[in-house]
C-alpha positions in Angstrom: 342.7 60.0 126.1 345.0 57.0 125.3 347.0 55.2 128.0 344.6 56.0 130.8 345.2 54.1 134.1 342.6 54.0 136.8 343.4 53.1 140.4 341.0 55.3 142.3 337.2 54.8 142.5 336.6 58.2 140.9 338.9 57.4 138.0 337.0 54.1 137.3 333.8 56.2 137.3 335.3 58.6 134.8 336.3 55.7 132.5 332.7 54.4 132.8 331.5 57.8 131.7 333.9 57.7 128.8 332.6 54.2 127.8 329.1 55.6 128.0 330.0 58.5 125.7 332.0 56.2 123.4 329.1 55.0 121.1 328.0 58.6 120.3 331.5 59.8 119.7 332.3 56.7 117.6 329.2 57.2 115.4 329.9 60.9 114.8 333.6 60.2 114.2 332.8 57.5 111.6 330.3 59.8 109.9 333.0 62.5 109.7 335.6 60.0 108.5 333.3 59.2 105.5 333.6 62.8 104.3 336.9 62.2 102.4 335.2 59.3 100.7 332.5 61.7 99.6 335.2 64.0 98.2 336.7 61.1 96.3 333.3 60.1 94.8 332.6 63.7 93.9 335.9 64.0 92.0 335.4 60.7 90.2 331.8 61.6 89.2 332.9 65.0 88.1 335.8 64.0 85.9 334.7 60.6 84.8 330.9 61.2 84.3 329.8 64.8 84.3 332.6 66.4 82.3 333.0 63.7 79.6 329.2 63.6 79.2 328.9 67.4 79.3 325.9 66.9 81.6 325.0 70.0 83.5 322.3 68.2 85.5 324.9 65.7 86.7 327.3 68.5 87.6 324.6 70.5 89.5 323.3 67.4 91.2 326.6 66.1 92.6 327.7 69.7 93.5 324.4 70.3 95.4 324.8 67.0 97.1 328.4 67.9 98.1 327.3 71.2 99.5 324.7 69.4 101.6 327.4 67.0 102.9 329.7 69.9 103.8 326.8 71.4 105.8 326.2 68.0 107.4 329.9 67.7 108.2 329.8 71.1 110.0 326.7 69.9 112.0 328.4 66.7 113.1 331.6 68.6 114.0 329.6 70.8 116.3 327.7 67.9 117.7 330.9 66.0 118.6 332.4 69.1 120.1 329.3 69.5 122.4 329.7 65.9 123.4 333.3 66.4 124.3 332.5 69.5 126.3 329.8 67.6 128.1 332.3 64.8 128.8 334.8 67.3 130.1 332.1 68.6 132.5 331.3 65.1 133.6 335.0 64.5 134.3 335.2 67.7 136.4 332.0 66.7 138.3 333.5 63.3 139.1 337.0 64.4 140.1 336.9 68.0 141.4 334.8 67.6 144.6 337.0 64.7 145.8 340.1 66.5 144.7 339.2 69.5 146.8 338.2 67.4 149.7 341.3 65.2 149.6 343.7 68.1 148.9 342.3 70.3 151.7 342.9 67.5 154.2 346.6 67.9 153.4 347.2 64.3 154.8 350.2 64.0 152.5 353.2 66.3 152.0 353.1 68.3 148.8 355.7 67.1 146.3 356.6 67.6 142.7 354.2 64.7 141.6 351.2 66.0 143.6 348.4 67.4 141.5 347.7 71.1 141.1 344.5 72.9 140.0 346.1 73.2 136.6 346.0 69.4 136.1 342.2 69.5 135.9 342.5 72.5 133.6 344.8 70.5 131.3 342.2 67.7 131.1 339.4 70.2 130.3 341.5 71.9 127.7 342.3 68.6 126.0 338.7 67.6 125.7 337.2 71.0 124.9 339.8 72.3 122.4 340.6 70.6 119.1 343.1 68.2 120.7 340.6 65.4 121.6 338.8 65.8 118.2 342.1 65.5 116.4 342.9 62.1 118.0 339.4 60.9 117.3 339.8 61.9 113.6 342.8 59.7 113.4 340.4 56.7 113.3 339.5 57.9 109.8 342.9 56.8 108.5 341.7 53.2 108.4 338.8 54.1 106.1 341.1 56.3 104.0 343.5 53.4 103.5 340.7 51.0 102.5 339.4 53.5 100.0 342.9 54.1 98.6 343.3 50.3 98.3 340.2 50.2 96.2 341.6 52.9 93.9 344.9 51.0 93.6 347.2 49.1 95.9 350.2 51.2 95.0 348.3 54.3 96.1 347.4 52.6 99.4 351.1 51.7 99.8 352.2 55.3 99.3 349.6 56.6 101.8 350.6 53.9 104.3 354.2 55.0 104.0 353.3 58.6 104.7 351.1 57.7 107.6 353.8 55.5 109.2 356.4 58.1 109.0 354.1 60.7 110.4 353.0 58.4 113.2 356.6 57.7 114.1 357.5 61.4 114.1 354.4 62.1 116.3 355.5 59.4 118.8 359.0 60.9 119.1 357.6 64.4 119.5 355.3 63.2 122.3 358.1 61.3 124.1 360.3 64.4 124.1 357.3 66.5 125.2 356.7 64.2 128.1 360.3 64.3 129.3 360.3 68.1 129.1 356.9 68.3 131.0 358.3 66.0 133.8 361.5 68.1 134.0 359.5 71.4 134.0 357.2 70.7 136.9 359.7 70.6 139.8 361.6 73.6 138.5 358.3 75.5 138.0 357.2 74.7 141.6 360.6 75.9 143.0 360.2 79.2 141.1 356.7 79.8 142.4 357.8 78.8 145.9 360.7 81.3 145.8 358.4 84.1 144.6 355.8 83.3 147.4 358.5 83.3 150.1 359.7 86.6 148.9 356.2 88.1 149.1 355.4 86.6 152.5 358.8 87.1 154.2 360.3 90.0 152.4 361.1 92.1 155.5 362.8 89.2 157.3 364.8 88.3 154.2 366.0 91.9 153.8 367.0 92.1 157.4 368.9 88.8 157.2 370.6 89.9 153.9 369.0 87.0 152.1 366.9 88.9 149.5 369.8 88.8 147.0 370.2 85.1 147.5 366.5 84.4 147.1 366.4 86.6 144.0 369.3 84.6 142.5 367.4 81.3 143.3 364.3 82.7 141.6 366.2 83.9 138.5 368.0 80.5 138.2 364.6 78.7 138.5 363.0 81.1 136.1 365.8 80.7 133.6 365.5 76.9 133.8 361.7 77.2 133.3 362.3 79.4 130.3 364.9 77.1 128.9 362.9 73.9 129.3 359.7 75.6 128.0 361.6 77.0 125.0 363.1 73.6 124.3 359.7 71.9 124.5 358.0 74.5 122.3 360.8 74.3 119.8 360.5 70.5 119.7 356.7 70.8 119.1 357.2 73.4 116.4 359.7 71.1 114.7 357.2 68.3 114.9 354.4 70.5 113.4 356.7 71.6 110.6 357.7 68.0 109.9 354.1 66.8 110.0 353.1 69.5 107.5 356.0 68.6 105.3 355.1 64.9 105.4 351.6 65.8 104.5 352.9 67.6 101.4 355.4 64.9 100.6 352.6 62.3 100.9 350.4 64.3 98.5 353.3 64.7 96.0 354.1 61.0 96.3 350.4 60.1 95.6 350.4 62.5 92.6 353.6 60.9 91.3 352.3 57.4 91.9 349.0 58.3 90.3 350.8 59.9 87.4 352.8 56.8 86.8 349.7 54.7 86.9 348.0 57.1 84.5 350.9 56.8 82.0 350.5 53.1 82.1 346.7 53.3 81.7 346.1 51.9 85.1 344.3 54.9 86.5 342.4 57.9 85.2 343.1 61.5 85.9 340.2 61.5 88.2 341.8 58.8 90.3 345.0 60.7 90.4 343.3 63.9 91.7 341.0 61.9 94.1 344.0 60.0 95.6 346.0 63.2 96.2 343.1 65.0 97.9 342.2 61.9 99.9 345.8 61.6 101.1 345.8 65.3 102.1 342.6 65.0 104.1 343.7 61.7 105.7 347.0 63.1 106.9 345.3 66.2 108.4 344.4 64.6 111.8 348.1 63.6 112.3 349.1 67.2 111.6 346.6 68.5 114.1 347.7 65.8 116.6 351.3 67.1 116.3 350.0 70.6 116.9 348.2 69.5 120.1 350.8 67.0 121.3 351.7 69.1 124.4 348.0 69.3 125.4 347.7 65.5 125.3 350.9 65.0 127.4 349.8 67.6 130.0 346.3 66.0 130.2 347.7 62.5 130.6 350.2 63.5 133.3 347.6 65.5 135.1 345.3 62.5 135.0 348.0 60.3 136.5 348.7 62.7 139.3 345.0 63.2 140.1 344.4 59.4 140.0 347.4 58.8 142.3 346.2 61.4 144.8 342.7 59.9 145.0 344.0 56.4 145.1 346.3 57.2 148.0 343.4 58.8 149.8 341.5 55.5 149.5 337.8 55.0 148.6 335.4 57.7 149.5 333.8 57.1 152.8 330.1 56.4 153.1 328.0 59.4 154.0 328.3 59.8 157.8 325.1 59.6 159.8 324.7 62.9 161.7 325.6 62.4 165.4 324.4 64.4 168.3 326.8 67.2 169.4 329.4 65.8 171.9 328.9 67.0 175.5 330.6 64.4 177.7 334.0 62.8 177.0 337.0 62.4 174.8 339.1 59.3 174.9 342.4 58.5 173.2 343.1 54.7 172.8 346.6 53.6 171.9 347.0 56.3 169.3 350.0 56.2 167.0 350.8 59.1 164.6 353.3 59.7 161.9 353.8 62.3 159.2 351.5 61.3 156.3 353.5 59.7 153.5 356.2 58.3 155.8 356.5 55.2 157.9 358.1 56.9 160.9 356.0 57.1 164.0 356.3 60.4 165.8 353.8 59.6 168.6 353.2 56.1 169.9 350.8 54.3 172.3 349.1 57.4 173.7 346.0 56.7 175.8 344.0 59.0 178.1 340.4 59.9 178.8 338.9 63.3 179.8 335.4 64.4 180.8 333.5 67.7 180.3 335.2 70.5 182.3 338.7 68.9 182.3 341.8 70.8 181.2 344.7 68.7 180.0 348.2 70.2 179.8 350.4 68.2 177.3 354.0 68.8 178.5 357.3 67.7 177.2 360.6 68.8 175.7 360.7 70.4 172.3 360.3 67.8 169.5 358.7 65.1 171.7 355.5 65.1 169.6 353.2 67.4 171.4 352.1 69.3 168.3 351.8 66.0 166.3 349.5 64.6 169.0 347.3 67.7 169.0 347.1 67.6 165.2 345.9 64.0 165.3 343.3 64.7 168.1 341.9 67.5 165.9 341.6 65.2 162.9 344.3 67.1 160.9 346.4 64.0 160.4 345.1 60.5 160.0 345.8 58.0 162.9 348.3 55.3 162.1 346.8 53.2 164.9 344.3 53.5 167.6 341.1 55.6 168.0 340.1 59.1 169.2 336.5 59.1 170.4 334.1 61.9 171.3 331.3 60.6 173.5 332.3 57.1 172.4 332.1 57.8 168.6 335.4 57.6 166.7 336.4 60.6 164.7 336.1 58.8 161.4 332.4 58.3 162.1 331.8 62.0 161.9 331.4 64.1 158.8 334.6 66.2 158.7 332.7 69.6 158.4 330.3 68.7 161.2 333.1 67.5 163.4 334.9 70.8 162.8 332.0 72.7 164.4 332.6 70.9 167.7 336.4 71.4 167.7 338.3 74.6 168.2 341.8 74.0 167.0 344.7 76.5 167.2 347.9 75.2 165.6 351.3 76.2 166.7 352.0 77.7 163.3 349.3 80.4 162.7 347.7 80.0 159.3 345.2 82.9 158.7 343.6 83.1 155.3 343.3 86.2 153.1 340.1 87.9 154.1 338.8 90.0 156.9 339.4 89.4 160.6 335.7 88.5 161.1 335.9 86.1 158.2 338.9 84.3 159.8 337.2 84.1 163.2 334.0 82.8 161.6 336.1 80.2 159.6 334.7 81.8 156.4 331.2 80.5 157.2 328.4 81.7 155.0 326.1 84.2 156.7 328.1 84.1 159.9 326.4 85.7 162.9 328.4 88.9 163.8 327.3 88.5 167.5 329.0 85.1 167.6 332.2 86.5 166.0 332.4 89.3 168.6 331.5 86.9 171.4 334.4 84.6 170.4 336.9 87.5 170.5 335.6 88.7 173.8 335.7 85.3 175.4 339.4 84.9 174.6 340.4 88.5 175.2 341.1 89.5 171.6 338.2 92.0 171.2 340.1 95.1 172.4 343.0 94.4 170.1 340.7 93.9 167.1 338.7 97.1 167.5 342.0 99.0 167.4 342.8 97.7 163.9 342.3 100.2 161.0 338.8 98.7 160.1 338.2 96.7 163.2 336.6 93.3 162.5 336.5 94.2 158.8 340.2 94.8 158.5 341.6 92.7 155.7 344.5 90.5 156.6 346.7 88.2 154.6 349.3 88.8 151.9 347.4 91.8 150.4 346.0 93.1 153.6 347.0 94.6 157.0 350.1 93.0 158.4 349.5 91.6 161.9 352.2 91.0 164.5 352.7 87.4 165.8 350.8 88.3 169.0 347.9 89.7 167.0 347.8 86.7 164.7 347.8 84.4 167.7 344.8 86.3 169.2 342.8 86.1 166.0 343.6 82.3 165.7 342.5 81.9 169.4 339.2 83.7 168.7 338.7 81.4 165.7 339.2 78.4 168.0 336.6 79.8 170.4 334.0 80.6 167.7 330.6 79.2 168.6 331.8 77.7 171.9 333.0 74.3 170.6 333.0 71.3 173.0 336.6 70.4 172.4 339.3 73.1 172.4 342.8 72.0 171.2 345.3 74.8 171.7 349.0 74.4 170.7 351.3 76.9 172.4 348.4 79.5 172.7 350.4 82.1 174.6 353.9 81.7 173.1 353.8 85.3 171.8 351.8 86.9 174.6 352.8 89.0 177.6 351.7 88.5 181.2 348.5 90.5 180.7 347.5 88.3 177.8 348.3 85.2 179.8 345.9 86.3 182.5 343.2 86.9 179.8 343.9 83.5 178.5 343.5 82.0 182.0 340.1 83.7 182.2 339.1 82.3 178.8 340.0 78.8 179.9 338.0 79.2 183.1 335.0 80.4 181.1 335.2 77.5 178.7 335.7 75.0 181.5 332.6 76.4 183.3 330.4 75.8 180.3 331.5 72.2 180.1 334.2 72.2 177.4 337.2 70.0 177.3 340.5 71.9 176.8 343.7 70.4 175.7 346.7 72.7 175.8 350.3 72.0 174.7 353.2 74.3 175.5 356.4 75.0 177.4 355.1 77.6 179.8 354.9 76.4 183.4 351.8 78.4 184.1 349.9 76.1 181.7 350.2 73.3 184.3 348.6 75.6 186.8 345.5 75.9 184.5 345.2 72.1 184.1 343.1 69.6 185.9 345.2 66.8 184.2 348.7 66.5 182.9 350.1 64.3 180.2 353.9 64.2 180.3 355.6 63.1 177.0 359.1 61.8 176.7 361.3 62.0 173.6 360.2 59.5 171.0 356.5 60.4 171.4 355.5 58.1 174.2 353.7 58.9 177.5 355.8 59.2 180.6 353.0 60.2 182.9 349.3 60.9 182.8 346.8 61.7 185.6 345.4 64.5 187.5 347.7 67.4 188.1 348.2 66.6 191.8 348.7 62.9 191.1 351.4 63.5 188.4 353.2 66.1 190.6 353.1 63.8 193.5 354.5 60.9 191.5 357.2 63.1 190.0 358.2 64.4 193.5 358.5 60.8 194.8 360.7 59.9 191.8 362.9 62.9 192.4 363.4 61.9 196.0 364.2 58.4 195.0 366.8 59.6 192.5 368.3 61.8 195.1 368.8 58.8 197.4 370.1 56.7 194.5 372.7 59.4 193.6 374.0 59.2 197.2 374.2 55.4 197.0 375.7 54.2 193.6 374.2 51.1 191.9 376.6 48.2 192.4 376.3 45.3 190.0 377.0 41.6 190.7 380.6 42.0 189.7 381.2 45.0 191.9 381.0 47.6 189.2 378.5 50.4 188.7 375.3 49.0 187.0 374.2 50.3 183.5 372.1 53.4 183.3 368.5 53.1 182.0 368.1 55.2 178.9 364.3 55.3 179.6 365.0 56.8 183.0 367.2 59.5 181.5 364.4 60.3 179.0 361.9 60.5 181.9 364.2 62.8 183.8 364.5 65.1 180.8 360.7 65.2 180.4 360.1 65.9 184.1 362.4 68.9 183.9 359.7 70.6 181.8 357.4 70.8 184.8 
């Protein structure tokens, strides 16, 4: 593919694969490019040798040879096609695993320029259809021009004129197709998003009277997709028609030029016919390139998006050395976190250490960064600064999949996947042990709810399955976090949709996990979570730590500060000039944070 950039390690590897395949593709393409020359020689021998000499042997010989060359041409076309298919498979093997790994990490927000699975499909389609072959065949134009020059310079000039006009037309068609493709992508994504929102939240939208508004948005986006798509297809069709017309015009121009040369005894009739047929065959790759212009643009844009994604993710990490399962500690060292893709820090300078059996309650006002901190502790977001360590080993020293076996993470927003309840609890592990699935549900108090579902643990949930309530979804997500008794449990608002009975079951689950030596980190607004905790981390607005320590230590310090503020309120702060001194914004922030306990 022309105009390929390469910023990522994987893209450079693909370019090396292309360079490795280039000699074979070049040889086969040059052999195929010689076929029009064989046609020219056949016509010249036919009209200038066989027919004037009335030699049947010559006629039969050159015809048989031509048939053999046609068969050889078919063989080399198939050989080159197989090489392009193999190259496409090599590209997929290089890019797809890292694409899946990088995309599933979701470290960056999804935008209009982020790759989609269709981008890899576009590259595959370009290589494995006739599009890639058409562009390779364009190399034969040089040979055709040289042969035409040997026939007569005026014939070469006529062919060069036709090729130049066709190339200019193809360039304009591709520029228009690229603009349309870039305009189409964000609109297409908005249309798909509107449709998915309607499927997932149809009941809420109807209750809020928003279904008509969403339908209008979807129709508008759909109409825009249709309009841009039609305009793009019309432009490509016009390009194809123009390319075919130029092919005919070039052939007519060559016939006219050859006729003029024949009238002036500068070329034979055989040269006239050979030049016309050579021009037709030489222009064919440009016609096919115009036909496949959209495929080239889609493949190139897809390549750019994939390369940008992999480049932003950085070089692939070296294979992690398997570490022993963590059993002792977790430490957080000056951790800073921000939303991937932005420079805004949401959590700053967080440090703490916990040992096996500790329960940490992360407390603070809404929006202070509790969920962000927990997402970073679980490895869901990359750390901007600092380290999180399990038994002294930083999270980036662990293989991501192996690390996930030791962490039970329950996000605030429940994200169950289409499948059975058992599949979701087992994290879609292959050959999951049903006993461990049931044990996880029993440990967190979700078993009784699950067995009352239509098919129990085999109940399908998701967009096409049984609709769970928020409370039920939260219980399934909690069971997923408890699956296989992970060492570190990170639970974000785990009881926000539960009643008092469920809160008591959750308390028992925490006590059970604590007794087996797990570390539990819980974030939430419910006061009873503090009662579960051995340690408390109090966060102030802006994502910094106001207090950290054991529960009793933190409560004692907060009580002392409340008493001090009460005394200060009775005795106003008088500055040197006799006026009330300025208020400390940090103190106000701490007061607001303390009110959550």
